[in-house]
C-alpha positions in Angstrom: 11.3 -5.4 4.5 8.1 -5.4 2.1 8.5 -4.2 -1.4 5.6 -3.2 -3.3 5.2 -2.0 -6.7 2.6 0.4 -7.6 1.9 -0.4 -11.6 -0.7 2.5 -12.3 -2.2 5.0 -9.9 -5.6 4.7 -11.8 -8.6 3.1 -10.5 -11.8 1.5 -11.7 -14.1 2.5 -9.0 -15.1 5.6 -7.3 -15.2 4.6 -3.7 -16.6 7.2 -0.9 -14.5 5.9 2.0 -11.1 6.3 -0.8 -9.0 9.7 -1.4 -9.2 8.4 -5.3 -10.1 11.3 -7.2 -10.9 13.9 -4.3 -9.7 17.3 -4.4 -6.1 17.3 -2.8 -6.0 13.6 -3.1 -3.0 11.6 -5.1 -1.7 15.0 -6.7 0.2 13.0 -9.7 -0.7 12.7 -13.0 -2.9 9.5 -14.1 -0.3 6.9 -15.5 1.7 3.8 -16.1 4.9 2.0 -15.5 6.4 3.2 -18.1 9.0 0.6 -20.4 12.4 1.9 -19.4 11.1 1.9 -15.3 9.7 -1.1 -15.9 13.1 -2.7 -17.4 14.7 -0.9 -14.5 12.9 -2.5 -11.8 13.7 -5.9 -13.6 17.6 -5.6 -12.9 17.0 -3.9 -9.6 14.8 -6.6 -8.8 17.7 -8.9 -10.0 20.3 -7.7 -8.5 18.6 -7.3 -4.4 19.0 -10.9 -3.9 15.9 -9.8 -1.2 15.3 -12.0 1.7 11.1 -11.3 1.3 10.7 -14.0 -1.5 7.5 -11.8 -2.5 6.6 -9.2 -3.8 3.5 -6.6 -2.8 1.4 -4.9 -6.1 -0.4 -2.2 -4.7 -0.8 1.6 -4.9 -2.0 4.0 -2.1 -4.7 5.3 -4.6 -5.8 3.3 -7.5 -5.8 -0.6 -8.5 -3.4 -2.7 -10.1 -5.5 -4.1 -12.2 -5.8 -1.3 -14.2 -2.6 -1.7 -15.5 -3.0 -3.5 -18.8 0.4 -5.1 -19.1 -0.5 -6.8 -15.4 0.5 -10.7 -16.7 3.3 -9.0 -18.1 4.9 -7.8 -14.7 3.9 -10.7 -12.5 5.8 -13.1 -15.4 9.0 -10.9 -15.0 8.6 -11.0 -11.4 8.1 -14.6 -11.3 11.6 -14.9 -13.8 13.7 -13.1 -11.1 12.8 -15.2 -8.7 9.5 -13.6 -6.7 6.0 -14.5 -6.2 3.3 -11.6 -6.1 0.8 -10.8 -3.8 -1.9 -8.1 -4.7 -4.5 -5.8 -3.6 -7.5 -4.7 -5.9 -11.3 -4.2 -6.1 -11.9 -7.5 -8.2 -13.7 -5.2 -10.9 -11.2 -6.1 -13.9 -9.8 -9.3 -13.0 -11.7 -11.5 -15.6 -9.2 -9.3 -18.2 -6.6 -11.3 -16.7 -8.1 -14.5 -16.3 -7.6 -17.4 -16.6 -3.6 -17.0 -17.7 -3.4 -15.4 -14.6 -3.8 -19.0 -12.8 -0.5 -20.4 -14.6 1.7 -17.4 -13.0 3.2 -17.7 -8.9 0.6 -16.0 -7.6 1.6 -15.7 -3.3 -2.1 -14.5 -2.6 -4.8 -12.1 -4.1 -6.4 -9.8 -1.4 -10.1 -8.3 -2.7 -11.8 -5.7 -1.2 -15.5 -5.8 -1.7 -18.7 -6.1 -0.3 -20.1 -9.5 0.5 -23.6 -10.3 0.6 -24.5 -6.9 0.0 -26.9 -6.0 -2.9 -25.7 -4.1 -6.2 -27.8 -1.1 -5.2 -25.4 -1.1 -1.8 -22.5 -1.9 -3.4 -22.7 0.7 -6.1 -23.3 3.4 -3.4 -20.3 2.8 -2.1 -17.5 1.7 -4.5 -19.2 4.5 -7.5 -20.1 1.7 -10.0 -22.2 -0.8 -10.6 -20.0 -4.0 -11.3 -21.0 -6.2 -8.5 -22.1 -8.9 -10.5 -18.8 -8.7 -11.9 -16.9 -8.8 -9.0 -19.2 -11.6 -7.3 -18.1 -13.9 -10.4 -14.6 -13.0 -10.4 -14.6 -14.5 -6.8 -16.2 -17.2 -7.9 -13.8 -18.1 -10.6 -11.0 -17.2 -8.3 -12.5 -19.9 -5.8 -12.1 -22.5 -8.4 -8.2 -22.2 -8.8 -5.3 -23.0 -6.4 -4.7 -19.5 -5.7 -5.1 -18.5 -2.2 -7.2 -15.4 -2.1 -8.4 -12.8 0.9 -11.5 -10.9 1.1 -11.7 -8.0 2.9 -15.3 -7.1 3.3 -15.8 -3.4 3.9 -18.8 -3.7 5.9 -17.0 -5.6 8.6 -14.4 -2.6 8.7 -13.8 -0.9 11.5 -10.3 1.1 11.3 -11.0 4.0 9.1 -8.6 6.2 7.5 -9.5 10.1 6.8 -7.0 10.4 4.6 -5.9 13.9 6.3 -9.2 15.1 6.9 -10.4 14.3 2.6 -12.9 11.7 4.4 -15.4 12.2 6.5 -18.3 9.9 8.5 -20.3 11.2 5.5 -18.3 9.3 3.4 -18.5 5.7 4.6 -20.8 3.1 4.4 -23.9 3.4 6.4 -23.6 2.5 10.0 -20.0 3.2 10.2 -18.3 5.7 12.1 -15.1 7.6 11.9 -12.7 6.2 14.7 -10.8 8.6 16.8 -7.2 8.2 16.7 -6.1 8.7 20.3 -2.7 6.4 20.4 0.2 8.6 21.4 2.9 7.9 18.6 5.9 8.4 20.2 8.1 6.0 18.4 8.2 5.9 14.5 5.6 4.1 12.6 7.0 0.6 11.3 6.5 1.8 7.5 9.3 3.6 7.8 11.2 0.9 8.8 9.3 -2.2 7.2 7.8 -0.9 3.3 8.9 0.4 0.7 6.8 1.6 -2.3 8.7 1.4 -6.5 6.1 4.0 -7.7 4.9 3.9 -11.1 7.5 6.7 -11.8 10.0 5.1 -10.3 9.6 6.9 -7.6 10.8 5.2 -4.5 8.3 6.2 -1.1 9.1 4.8 2.5 5.7 3.7 2.3 3.0 2.4 0.4 0.2 3.4 2.8 -0.6 6.3 1.4 1.1 9.3 -1.4 3.2 12.2 -1.1 6.1 13.8 -1.9 7.2 14.2 1.4 7.5 10.7 1.4 9.8 9.9 -1.4 13.5 9.3 -1.0 15.1 8.0 -3.7 14.8 7.2 -7.6 14.8 3.5 -9.0 16.6 4.3 -12.2 19.8 5.4 -10.7 20.1 2.7 -8.6 21.7 -0.7 -8.6 19.5 -2.9 -5.6 17.2 -1.7 -3.5 18.7 -1.8 -0.8 21.3 1.3 -2.1 18.3 3.2 -3.1 17.3 3.1 1.1 20.7 3.1 2.7 21.8 5.9 0.9 18.5 8.4 1.4 19.6 11.0 3.7 16.1 11.9 3.3 14.9 8.9 4.9 17.5 9.5 7.5 15.9 12.5 8.2 12.1 11.2 8.3 13.2 8.8 10.9 15.2 10.9 13.0 13.1 13.4 13.5 10.2 11.2 14.7 12.9 9.5 16.9 14.5 12.6 19.0 11.9 15.1 18.8 8.1 13.3 18.0 7.9 15.1 14.9 6.4 13.3 12.3 5.5 14.2 8.4 1.8 15.5 8.3 0.6 13.1 6.3 1.4 10.1 9.0 -0.1 12.2 11.8 -4.1 10.8 11.4 -2.8 7.3 9.2 -4.8 4.4 10.7 -2.3 2.0 9.7 0.4 3.2 12.3 2.1 0.9 14.3 5.1 1.6 16.2 7.9 0.1 15.0 8.6 -1.7 18.6 5.9 -3.8 18.2 7.4 -7.2 17.1 9.8 -6.8 20.0 9.3 -7.9 23.4 7.2 -5.8 25.7 9.7 -5.3 28.9 12.5 -4.0 25.7 9.9 -2.4 24.0 8.8 -0.5 27.7 12.7 0.8 27.6 13.3 2.2 24.3 10.2 4.1 24.7 11.4 5.3 27.8 14.7 6.4 26.4 13.4 8.1 24.0 11.2 10.2 26.4 14.2 10.9 28.0 16.6 11.7 24.7 13.6 14.5 23.9 13.5 15.9 27.2 17.3 16.3 27.0 17.2 17.5 23.3 14.7 20.5 25.0 
């Protein structure tokens, strides 16, 4: 399971294609991980002995580099035995370099617009930071940290964030795809992801943020595994999808959907899907 930590839900950009700042988007107050939550995350990670030795720093509605103590957070995660990967728009990376290069970073993933003009960039990202981002990328390339550039101009799959984003919000020339897949099988996010929110809440997925996805709180748990295994709300979410095909509203149009059976061999996958359909017919 991929464990993600959200340092903050504040962002340094105002991307037209993102729900950040939109009415009806992230309804939580803006904030950062508190000192007590920071300390508890350390204890929980140390006790958990996770098989996946890389912790992701990400947020459904912000940018991790807006967290002023990012270097301390990464150092703490390194200290308890994990490397870090994180996702960013790259705007504020210069605040943390070159000190960032001394830490154990698995990868840095940057979402930006390579080869555009400053005007095109600002019209999409909502800030005049094109030159700053390009310089930060060049500085990163000179380091030994693996980086992945996600060029939004080449993106083909967009998320409407439950109707908050329309085709008019996308970069010029892009269209909002229709989601035609039959979501008979629960999403892998319900089994393969967990997000520790800056508030200490544990959400079952890091693609979107909703109180419906919150399954526990880290402050009274000893390990991540215990928080997930003991969650009755998570069991209810999974069972509703499996037995009756009823998913949370926040999941219905999510562009990150993949059936949790996607890594299972095709013959077995079709057998499982057939059984699901058969059970649902009997239940009805």
